[in-house]
Each structure stands twice: as C-alpha cells, then as structure tokens.
PyMOL Python script that loads the backbone (N, CA, C, O; Angstrom):
from pymol import cmd

cmd.read_pdbstr("""\
ATOM      1  N   MET A   1      58.660   4.841 188.077  1.00  0.00           N
ATOM      2  CA  MET A   1      57.641   5.809 187.516  1.00  0.00           C
ATOM      3  C   MET A   1      58.273   6.558 186.604  1.00  0.00           C
ATOM      4  O   MET A   1      59.464   6.739 186.856  1.00  0.00           O
ATOM      5  N   THR A   2      57.838   7.083 185.565  1.00  0.00           N
ATOM      6  CA  THR A   2      58.443   8.176 184.705  1.00  0.00           C
ATOM      7  C   THR A   2      58.098   9.384 185.187  1.00  0.00           C
ATOM      8  O   THR A   2      57.009   9.767 185.617  1.00  0.00           O
ATOM      9  N   ARG A   3      59.477  10.146 185.039  1.00  0.00           N
ATOM     10  CA  ARG A   3      59.324  11.478 185.430  1.00  0.00           C
ATOM     11  C   ARG A   3      58.078  12.386 184.835  1.00  0.00           C
ATOM     12  O   ARG A   3      57.464  11.898 183.886  1.00  0.00           O
ATOM     13  N   LEU A   4      57.778  13.325 185.199  1.00  0.00           N
ATOM     14  CA  LEU A   4      56.877  14.255 184.734  1.00  0.00           C
ATOM     15  C   LEU A   4      57.566  15.187 183.742  1.00  0.00           C
ATOM     16  O   LEU A   4      58.648  15.662 184.089  1.00  0.00           O
ATOM     17  N   PRO A   5      57.038  15.521 182.485  1.00  0.00           N
ATOM     18  CA  PRO A   5      57.473  16.584 181.538  1.00  0.00           C
ATOM     19  C   PRO A   5      57.344  17.700 181.837  1.00  0.00           C
ATOM     20  O   PRO A   5      56.264  17.836 182.411  1.00  0.00           O
ATOM     21  N   ARG A   6      58.010  18.827 181.736  1.00  0.00           N
ATOM     22  CA  ARG A   6      57.641  20.207 181.648  1.00  0.00           C
ATOM     23  C   ARG A   6      57.008  20.674 180.675  1.00  0.00           C
ATOM     24  O   ARG A   6      57.611  20.795 179.609  1.00  0.00           O
ATOM     25  N   LEU A   7      55.733  21.034 180.766  1.00  0.00           N
ATOM     26  CA  LEU A   7      54.905  21.420 179.707  1.00  0.00           C
ATOM     27  C   LEU A   7      54.240  22.887 179.893  1.00  0.00           C
ATOM     28  O   LEU A   7      53.982  23.353 181.003  1.00  0.00           O
ATOM     29  N   LYS A   8      54.015  23.498 178.775  1.00  0.00           N
ATOM     30  CA  LYS A   8      53.010  24.716 179.090  1.00  0.00           C
ATOM     31  C   LYS A   8      51.627  24.275 178.877  1.00  0.00           C
ATOM     32  O   LYS A   8      51.338  23.181 178.391  1.00  0.00           O
ATOM     33  N   GLY A   9      50.702  25.246 179.293  1.00  0.00           N
ATOM     34  CA  GLY A   9      49.130  24.968 178.865  1.00  0.00           C
ATOM     35  C   GLY A   9      48.867  24.449 177.530  1.00  0.00           C
ATOM     36  O   GLY A   9      48.288  23.379 177.338  1.00  0.00           O
ATOM     37  N   LYS A  10      49.283  25.189 176.643  1.00  0.00           N
ATOM     38  CA  LYS A  10      48.846  24.954 175.094  1.00  0.00           C
ATOM     39  C   LYS A  10      49.429  23.636 174.528  1.00  0.00           C
ATOM     40  O   LYS A  10      48.927  23.070 173.557  1.00  0.00           O
ATOM     41  N   GLU A  11      50.627  23.137 175.256  1.00  0.00           N
ATOM     42  CA  GLU A  11      51.391  21.908 174.936  1.00  0.00           C
ATOM     43  C   GLU A  11      50.566  20.911 175.512  1.00  0.00           C
ATOM     44  O   GLU A  11      50.597  19.841 174.905  1.00  0.00           O
ATOM     45  N   ILE A  12      49.837  20.958 176.511  1.00  0.00           N
ATOM     46  CA  ILE A  12      49.061  20.051 177.369  1.00  0.00           C
ATOM     47  C   ILE A  12      47.611  19.833 176.489  1.00  0.00           C
ATOM     48  O   ILE A  12      47.125  18.733 176.228  1.00  0.00           O
ATOM     49  N   ILE A  13      47.125  20.968 176.154  1.00  0.00           N
ATOM     50  CA  ILE A  13      45.613  21.149 175.254  1.00  0.00           C
ATOM     51  C   ILE A  13      46.276  20.120 174.046  1.00  0.00           C
ATOM     52  O   ILE A  13      45.856  18.966 173.979  1.00  0.00           O
ATOM     53  N   ARG A  14      47.220  20.550 173.200  1.00  0.00           N
ATOM     54  CA  ARG A  14      47.386  19.665 172.060  1.00  0.00           C
ATOM     55  C   ARG A  14      47.578  18.452 172.172  1.00  0.00           C
ATOM     56  O   ARG A  14      46.930  17.648 171.502  1.00  0.00           O
ATOM     57  N   ILE A  15      48.532  18.074 173.068  1.00  0.00           N
ATOM     58  CA  ILE A  15      48.522  16.524 173.518  1.00  0.00           C
ATOM     59  C   ILE A  15      47.186  15.893 173.934  1.00  0.00           C
ATOM     60  O   ILE A  15      46.917  14.764 173.523  1.00  0.00           O
ATOM     61  N   PHE A  16      46.323  16.569 174.737  1.00  0.00           N
ATOM     62  CA  PHE A  16      44.875  15.811 174.929  1.00  0.00           C
ATOM     63  C   PHE A  16      44.290  15.973 173.563  1.00  0.00           C
ATOM     64  O   PHE A  16      43.671  14.949 173.272  1.00  0.00           O
ATOM     65  N   GLU A  17      44.253  16.818 172.670  1.00  0.00           N
ATOM     66  CA  GLU A  17      43.461  16.704 171.358  1.00  0.00           C
ATOM     67  C   GLU A  17      43.888  15.514 170.612  1.00  0.00           C
ATOM     68  O   GLU A  17      43.074  14.843 169.977  1.00  0.00           O
ATOM     69  N   ARG A  18      45.168  15.222 170.668  1.00  0.00           N
ATOM     70  CA  ARG A  18      45.350  14.094 170.054  1.00  0.00           C
ATOM     71  C   ARG A  18      45.037  12.897 170.622  1.00  0.00           C
ATOM     72  O   ARG A  18      45.138  11.870 169.951  1.00  0.00           O
ATOM     73  N   ALA A  19      44.589  12.862 172.019  1.00  0.00           N
ATOM     74  CA  ALA A  19      44.032  11.793 172.873  1.00  0.00           C
ATOM     75  C   ALA A  19      42.614  11.493 172.532  1.00  0.00           C
ATOM     76  O   ALA A  19      42.002  10.482 172.877  1.00  0.00           O
ATOM     77  N   GLY A  20      42.112  12.583 171.742  1.00  0.00           N
ATOM     78  CA  GLY A  20      40.732  12.331 171.653  1.00  0.00           C
ATOM     79  C   GLY A  20      39.681  13.289 172.326  1.00  0.00           C
ATOM     80  O   GLY A  20      38.464  13.189 172.172  1.00  0.00           O
ATOM     81  N   PHE A  21      40.413  14.362 173.200  1.00  0.00           N
ATOM     82  CA  PHE A  21      39.598  15.321 173.842  1.00  0.00           C
ATOM     83  C   PHE A  21      39.289  16.541 173.140  1.00  0.00           C
ATOM     84  O   PHE A  21      40.205  16.855 172.381  1.00  0.00           O
ATOM     85  N   GLY A  22      38.380  17.281 173.133  1.00  0.00           N
ATOM     86  CA  GLY A  22      37.997  18.542 172.561  1.00  0.00           C
ATOM     87  C   GLY A  22      37.936  19.527 173.464  1.00  0.00           C
ATOM     88  O   GLY A  22      37.761  19.207 174.640  1.00  0.00           O
ATOM     89  N   VAL A  23      38.077  21.041 173.074  1.00  0.00           N
ATOM     90  CA  VAL A  23      37.910  21.958 173.904  1.00  0.00           C
ATOM     91  C   VAL A  23      36.218  22.186 173.873  1.00  0.00           C
ATOM     92  O   VAL A  23      35.517  22.128 172.863  1.00  0.00           O
ATOM     93  N   VAL A  24      35.860  22.402 174.961  1.00  0.00           N
ATOM     94  CA  VAL A  24      34.459  22.447 175.235  1.00  0.00           C
ATOM     95  C   VAL A  24      34.072  24.137 175.308  1.00  0.00           C
ATOM     96  O   VAL A  24      33.018  24.582 174.853  1.00  0.00           O
ATOM     97  N   ARG A  25      35.028  24.903 175.905  1.00  0.00           N
ATOM     98  CA  ARG A  25      34.875  26.321 176.242  1.00  0.00           C
ATOM     99  C   ARG A  25      36.104  26.848 176.939  1.00  0.00           C
ATOM    100  O   ARG A  25      36.910  26.257 177.658  1.00  0.00           O
ATOM    101  N   THR A  26      36.054  28.009 176.579  1.00  0.00           N
ATOM    102  CA  THR A  26      37.303  28.984 177.267  1.00  0.00           C
ATOM    103  C   THR A  26      36.873  29.864 178.257  1.00  0.00           C
ATOM    104  O   THR A  26      36.004  30.592 177.778  1.00  0.00           O
ATOM    105  N   LYS A  27      37.074  30.096 179.311  1.00  0.00           N
ATOM    106  CA  LYS A  27      36.840  31.298 180.233  1.00  0.00           C
ATOM    107  C   LYS A  27      38.013  31.875 180.627  1.00  0.00           C
ATOM    108  O   LYS A  27      38.728  31.272 181.428  1.00  0.00           O
ATOM    109  N   GLY A  28      38.357  33.035 180.160  1.00  0.00           N
ATOM    110  CA  GLY A  28      39.685  33.664 180.670  1.00  0.00           C
ATOM    111  C   GLY A  28      40.893  32.949 180.158  1.00  0.00           C
ATOM    112  O   GLY A  28      41.154  32.690 178.983  1.00  0.00           O
ATOM    113  N   SER A  29      41.646  32.650 181.317  1.00  0.00           N
ATOM    114  CA  SER A  29      42.690  31.769 180.726  1.00  0.00           C
ATOM    115  C   SER A  29      42.538  30.236 180.994  1.00  0.00           C
ATOM    116  O   SER A  29      43.507  29.494 180.830  1.00  0.00           O
ATOM    117  N   HIS A  30      41.694  29.904 181.279  1.00  0.00           N
ATOM    118  CA  HIS A  30      41.255  28.525 181.423  1.00  0.00           C
ATOM    119  C   HIS A  30      40.605  27.794 180.335  1.00  0.00           C
ATOM    120  O   HIS A  30      39.659  28.358 179.785  1.00  0.00           O
ATOM    121  N   THR A  31      40.963  26.605 179.925  1.00  0.00           N
ATOM    122  CA  THR A  31      40.417  26.041 178.763  1.00  0.00           C
ATOM    123  C   THR A  31      39.761  24.473 179.279  1.00  0.00           C
ATOM    124  O   THR A  31      40.324  23.524 179.824  1.00  0.00           O
ATOM    125  N   PHE A  32      38.511  24.648 178.903  1.00  0.00           N
ATOM    126  CA  PHE A  32      37.809  23.219 179.579  1.00  0.00           C
ATOM    127  C   PHE A  32      37.883  22.113 178.341  1.00  0.00           C
ATOM    128  O   PHE A  32      37.676  22.443 177.173  1.00  0.00           O
ATOM    129  N   LEU A  33      38.185  20.847 178.724  1.00  0.00           N
ATOM    130  CA  LEU A  33      38.393  19.919 177.828  1.00  0.00           C
ATOM    131  C   LEU A  33      37.596  18.675 178.271  1.00  0.00           C
ATOM    132  O   LEU A  33      37.620  18.320 179.450  1.00  0.00           O
ATOM    133  N   ARG A  34      36.779  17.906 177.184  1.00  0.00           N
ATOM    134  CA  ARG A  34      36.095  16.870 177.568  1.00  0.00           C
ATOM    135  C   ARG A  34      36.274  15.713 176.552  1.00  0.00           C
ATOM    136  O   ARG A  34      36.572  16.094 175.421  1.00  0.00           O
ATOM    137  N   HIS A  35      36.159  14.451 176.720  1.00  0.00           N
ATOM    138  CA  HIS A  35      36.439  13.495 175.912  1.00  0.00           C
ATOM    139  C   HIS A  35      35.003  12.722 175.813  1.00  0.00           C
ATOM    140  O   HIS A  35      34.259  12.685 176.793  1.00  0.00           O
ATOM    141  N   SER A  36      34.708  12.200 174.755  1.00  0.00           N
ATOM    142  CA  SER A  36      33.443  11.492 174.460  1.00  0.00           C
ATOM    143  C   SER A  36      32.988  10.589 175.671  1.00  0.00           C
ATOM    144  O   SER A  36      31.790  10.494 175.939  1.00  0.00           O
ATOM    145  N   ASP A  37      33.816  10.021 176.298  1.00  0.00           N
ATOM    146  CA  ASP A  37      33.569   9.162 177.333  1.00  0.00           C
ATOM    147  C   ASP A  37      33.207   9.820 178.503  1.00  0.00           C
ATOM    148  O   ASP A  37      32.769   9.111 179.409  1.00  0.00           O
ATOM    149  N   GLY A  38      33.307  11.196 178.712  1.00  0.00           N
ATOM    150  CA  GLY A  38      32.467  12.005 179.837  1.00  0.00           C
ATOM    151  C   GLY A  38      33.971  12.470 180.594  1.00  0.00           C
ATOM    152  O   GLY A  38      33.815  13.373 181.416  1.00  0.00           O
ATOM    153  N   ARG A  39      35.177  12.055 180.457  1.00  0.00           N
ATOM    154  CA  ARG A  39      36.165  12.482 181.260  1.00  0.00           C
ATOM    155  C   ARG A  39      36.459  13.960 180.714  1.00  0.00           C
ATOM    156  O   ARG A  39      36.346  14.281 179.531  1.00  0.00           O
ATOM    157  N   ALA A  40      36.844  14.787 181.724  1.00  0.00           N
ATOM    158  CA  ALA A  40      36.875  16.207 181.730  1.00  0.00           C
ATOM    159  C   ALA A  40      37.990  16.701 182.528  1.00  0.00           C
ATOM    160  O   ALA A  40      38.403  16.029 183.474  1.00  0.00           O
ATOM    161  N   THR A  41      38.554  17.920 182.193  1.00  0.00           N
ATOM    162  CA  THR A  41      39.522  18.506 183.133  1.00  0.00           C
ATOM    163  C   THR A  41      39.708  20.153 182.644  1.00  0.00           C
ATOM    164  O   THR A  41      39.103  20.568 181.655  1.00  0.00           O
ATOM    165  N   VAL A  42      40.403  20.829 183.265  1.00  0.00           N
ATOM    166  CA  VAL A  42      40.539  22.327 183.112  1.00  0.00           C
ATOM    167  C   VAL A  42      42.049  22.668 182.880  1.00  0.00           C
ATOM    168  O   VAL A  42      42.754  22.252 183.799  1.00  0.00           O
ATOM    169  N   VAL A  43      42.676  23.273 181.958  1.00  0.00           N
ATOM    170  CA  VAL A  43      44.180  23.514 181.764  1.00  0.00           C
ATOM    171  C   VAL A  43      44.145  24.923 181.924  1.00  0.00           C
ATOM    172  O   VAL A  43      43.250  25.495 181.301  1.00  0.00           O
ATOM    173  N   PRO A  44      44.982  25.687 182.678  1.00  0.00           N
ATOM    174  CA  PRO A  44      44.933  26.895 182.745  1.00  0.00           C
ATOM    175  C   PRO A  44      46.312  27.107 181.347  1.00  0.00           C
ATOM    176  O   PRO A  44      47.193  26.373 180.901  1.00  0.00           O
ATOM    177  N   VAL A  45      45.883  28.384 181.088  1.00  0.00           N
ATOM    178  CA  VAL A  45      46.894  28.868 179.875  1.00  0.00           C
ATOM    179  C   VAL A  45      47.418  30.110 180.401  1.00  0.00           C
ATOM    180  O   VAL A  45      46.558  30.991 180.417  1.00  0.00           O
ATOM    181  N   HIS A  46      48.530  30.457 180.828  1.00  0.00           N
ATOM    182  CA  HIS A  46      49.179  31.550 181.215  1.00  0.00           C
ATOM    183  C   HIS A  46      50.526  31.608 180.170  1.00  0.00           C
ATOM    184  O   HIS A  46      51.245  30.612 180.091  1.00  0.00           O
ATOM    185  N   SER A  47      50.760  32.560 179.548  1.00  0.00           N
ATOM    186  CA  SER A  47      51.808  32.812 178.515  1.00  0.00           C
ATOM    187  C   SER A  47      53.157  32.623 178.972  1.00  0.00           C
ATOM    188  O   SER A  47      53.424  33.417 179.874  1.00  0.00           O
ATOM    189  N   GLY A  48      54.007  31.929 178.700  1.00  0.00           N
ATOM    190  CA  GLY A  48      55.318  31.642 179.037  1.00  0.00           C
ATOM    191  C   GLY A  48      55.396  30.789 180.449  1.00  0.00           C
ATOM    192  O   GLY A  48      56.485  30.433 180.901  1.00  0.00           O
ATOM    193  N   GLU A  49      54.214  30.508 181.070  1.00  0.00           N
ATOM    194  CA  GLU A  49      54.346  29.735 182.204  1.00  0.00           C
ATOM    195  C   GLU A  49      54.147  27.937 182.108  1.00  0.00           C
ATOM    196  O   GLU A  49      53.162  27.359 181.648  1.00  0.00           O
ATOM    197  N   THR A  50      55.159  27.415 182.579  1.00  0.00           N
ATOM    198  CA  THR A  50      54.874  25.931 182.495  1.00  0.00           C
ATOM    199  C   THR A  50      53.858  25.475 183.716  1.00  0.00           C
ATOM    200  O   THR A  50      53.624  26.187 184.692  1.00  0.00           O
ATOM    201  N   ILE A  51      53.440  24.502 183.549  1.00  0.00           N
ATOM    202  CA  ILE A  51      52.580  23.730 184.727  1.00  0.00           C
ATOM    203  C   ILE A  51      53.218  23.065 185.777  1.00  0.00           C
ATOM    204  O   ILE A  51      54.082  22.224 185.528  1.00  0.00           O
ATOM    205  N   GLY A  52      52.897  23.339 186.919  1.00  0.00           N
ATOM    206  CA  GLY A  52      53.803  22.921 187.871  1.00  0.00           C
ATOM    207  C   GLY A  52      53.317  21.286 188.032  1.00  0.00           C
ATOM    208  O   GLY A  52      52.216  20.892 187.648  1.00  0.00           O
ATOM    209  N   PRO A  53      54.192  20.543 188.576  1.00  0.00           N
ATOM    210  CA  PRO A  53      54.341  19.001 188.849  1.00  0.00           C
ATOM    211  C   PRO A  53      52.989  18.693 189.571  1.00  0.00           C
ATOM    212  O   PRO A  53      52.407  17.742 189.048  1.00  0.00           O
ATOM    213  N   GLY A  54      52.347  19.239 190.619  1.00  0.00           N
ATOM    214  CA  GLY A  54      51.199  19.143 191.287  1.00  0.00           C
ATOM    215  C   GLY A  54      49.999  19.309 190.274  1.00  0.00           C
ATOM    216  O   GLY A  54      49.225  18.412 189.938  1.00  0.00           O
ATOM    217  N   LEU A  55      49.990  20.402 189.921  1.00  0.00           N
ATOM    218  CA  LEU A  55      49.055  20.508 189.148  1.00  0.00           C
ATOM    219  C   LEU A  55      48.818  19.555 187.847  1.00  0.00           C
ATOM    220  O   LEU A  55      47.717  19.112 187.522  1.00  0.00           O
ATOM    221  N   LEU A  56      49.916  19.342 187.231  1.00  0.00           N
ATOM    222  CA  LEU A  56      49.917  18.103 186.039  1.00  0.00           C
ATOM    223  C   LEU A  56      49.302  16.860 186.483  1.00  0.00           C
ATOM    224  O   LEU A  56      48.470  16.288 185.778  1.00  0.00           O
ATOM    225  N   ARG A  57      49.719  16.351 187.774  1.00  0.00           N
ATOM    226  CA  ARG A  57      49.273  15.173 188.292  1.00  0.00           C
ATOM    227  C   ARG A  57      47.782  15.373 188.319  1.00  0.00           C
ATOM    228  O   ARG A  57      47.045  14.706 187.593  1.00  0.00           O
ATOM    229  N   ALA A  58      47.322  16.313 189.176  1.00  0.00           N
ATOM    230  CA  ALA A  58      45.709  16.641 189.189  1.00  0.00           C
ATOM    231  C   ALA A  58      45.209  16.486 187.888  1.00  0.00           C
ATOM    232  O   ALA A  58      44.348  15.635 187.663  1.00  0.00           O
ATOM    233  N   ILE A  59      45.687  17.273 186.936  1.00  0.00           N
ATOM    234  CA  ILE A  59      44.875  17.080 185.358  1.00  0.00           C
ATOM    235  C   ILE A  59      44.935  15.522 184.932  1.00  0.00           C
ATOM    236  O   ILE A  59      43.993  14.916 184.422  1.00  0.00           O
ATOM    237  N   LEU A  60      46.015  15.060 185.184  1.00  0.00           N
ATOM    238  CA  LEU A  60      46.262  13.599 184.783  1.00  0.00           C
ATOM    239  C   LEU A  60      45.228  12.613 185.422  1.00  0.00           C
ATOM    240  O   LEU A  60      44.649  11.719 184.805  1.00  0.00           O
ATOM    241  N   ARG A  61      45.090  12.894 186.676  1.00  0.00           N
ATOM    242  CA  ARG A  61      44.208  12.348 187.676  1.00  0.00           C
ATOM    243  C   ARG A  61      42.538  12.370 187.075  1.00  0.00           C
ATOM    244  O   ARG A  61      41.815  11.388 186.908  1.00  0.00           O
ATOM    245  N   ASP A  62      42.228  13.736 186.834  1.00  0.00           N
ATOM    246  CA  ASP A  62      40.971  14.166 186.292  1.00  0.00           C
ATOM    247  C   ASP A  62      40.587  13.347 185.122  1.00  0.00           C
ATOM    248  O   ASP A  62      39.461  12.850 185.084  1.00  0.00           O
ATOM    249  N   VAL A  63      41.500  13.154 184.091  1.00  0.00           N
ATOM    250  CA  VAL A  63      41.393  12.411 182.792  1.00  0.00           C
ATOM    251  C   VAL A  63      41.381  11.011 182.871  1.00  0.00           C
ATOM    252  O   VAL A  63      40.772  10.321 182.053  1.00  0.00           O
ATOM    253  N   GLU A  64      42.111  10.490 183.944  1.00  0.00           N
ATOM    254  CA  GLU A  64      42.390   8.973 184.179  1.00  0.00           C
ATOM    255  C   GLU A  64      43.458   8.693 183.265  1.00  0.00           C
ATOM    256  O   GLU A  64      43.282   7.814 182.421  1.00  0.00           O
ATOM    257  N   MET A  65      44.613   9.362 183.322  1.00  0.00           N
ATOM    258  CA  MET A  65      45.508   9.021 182.274  1.00  0.00           C
ATOM    259  C   MET A  65      46.960   9.007 183.079  1.00  0.00           C
ATOM    260  O   MET A  65      47.253   9.906 183.868  1.00  0.00           O
ATOM    261  N   SER A  66      47.860   7.857 182.783  1.00  0.00           N
ATOM    262  CA  SER A  66      49.272   7.871 183.207  1.00  0.00           C
ATOM    263  C   SER A  66      50.316   8.947 182.527  1.00  0.00           C
ATOM    264  O   SER A  66      50.119   9.531 181.461  1.00  0.00           O
ATOM    265  N   VAL A  67      51.172   9.048 183.159  1.00  0.00           N
ATOM    266  CA  VAL A  67      52.305   9.745 182.554  1.00  0.00           C
ATOM    267  C   VAL A  67      52.883   9.266 181.263  1.00  0.00           C
ATOM    268  O   VAL A  67      53.149   9.983 180.298  1.00  0.00           O
ATOM    269  N   ASP A  68      53.054   7.934 181.355  1.00  0.00           N
ATOM    270  CA  ASP A  68      53.402   7.232 179.802  1.00  0.00           C
ATOM    271  C   ASP A  68      52.142   7.354 179.135  1.00  0.00           C
ATOM    272  O   ASP A  68      52.430   7.813 178.029  1.00  0.00           O
ATOM    273  N   GLU A  69      51.094   7.221 179.190  1.00  0.00           N
ATOM    274  CA  GLU A  69      50.025   7.811 178.176  1.00  0.00           C
ATOM    275  C   GLU A  69      50.078   9.119 177.808  1.00  0.00           C
ATOM    276  O   GLU A  69      49.498   9.432 176.768  1.00  0.00           O
ATOM    277  N   LEU A  70      50.698  10.021 178.490  1.00  0.00           N
ATOM    278  CA  LEU A  70      50.649  11.262 178.114  1.00  0.00           C
ATOM    279  C   LEU A  70      51.721  11.367 177.232  1.00  0.00           C
ATOM    280  O   LEU A  70      51.494  12.041 176.228  1.00  0.00           O
ATOM    281  N   LEU A  71      52.969  10.815 177.355  1.00  0.00           N
ATOM    282  CA  LEU A  71      54.054  10.976 176.590  1.00  0.00           C
ATOM    283  C   LEU A  71      53.900  10.157 175.128  1.00  0.00           C
ATOM    284  O   LEU A  71      54.593  10.491 174.167  1.00  0.00           O
ATOM    285  N   LYS A  72      53.130   9.283 175.062  1.00  0.00           N
ATOM    286  CA  LYS A  72      52.720   8.455 174.043  1.00  0.00           C
ATOM    287  C   LYS A  72      52.046   9.412 172.830  1.00  0.00           C
ATOM    288  O   LYS A  72      52.190   9.305 171.612  1.00  0.00           O
ATOM    289  N   HIS A  73      51.235  10.415 173.626  1.00  0.00           N
ATOM    290  CA  HIS A  73      50.427  11.324 172.549  1.00  0.00           C
ATOM    291  C   HIS A  73      51.104  12.461 172.229  1.00  0.00           C
ATOM    292  O   HIS A  73      50.617  13.291 171.460  1.00  0.00           O
ATOM    293  N   LYS A  74      52.662  12.649 172.965  1.00  0.00           N
ATOM    294  CA  LYS A  74      53.106  13.744 172.816  1.00  0.00           C
ATOM    295  C   LYS A  74      53.666  13.943 171.356  1.00  0.00           C
ATOM    296  O   LYS A  74      54.163  15.020 171.027  1.00  0.00           O
TER     297      LYS A  74
END
""", "prot")
cmd.dss("prot")
cmd.show_as("cartoon", "prot")
cmd.util.cbc("prot")
cmd.orient("prot")
C-alpha cells in the first residue's frame, strides 16, 4: 500500500479539481466538492495546517479514490 502524502486543504482541493470535482460551496473554512457522477466530500481549509492521515483516508473513502489515484492527479 502506498504511503499517504502530507497535504494541506488547498492542495487537496486542487488535486480533486484536476480529477473532475468542482467546488459547490464554501461554509466557513470547509469547502464542499462534488463530481458529476455524484461523489462528494468536504475538505477543511485551515491556514498552515496539514490534513491528518485519518481525515485524508476518510475523504478518499467519500470520493471512492485510492491513494495511487490521488498521487496520479497530483
């Protein structure tokens, strides 16, 4: 299994946009992303903070994406 990268919220959003997701809305520090096929997730964007490995795994599970796919779009 591939190791999880250390990413900030804005980096994750940029990767998901390359993968076909679009920003639906923003509420406070949370950005809501949705793909045309219905997959959706929420990414917290806190300045200077990296997303923890547990939260990143939960986000990837929400969008049904593997770590390898995430790195491919990076």
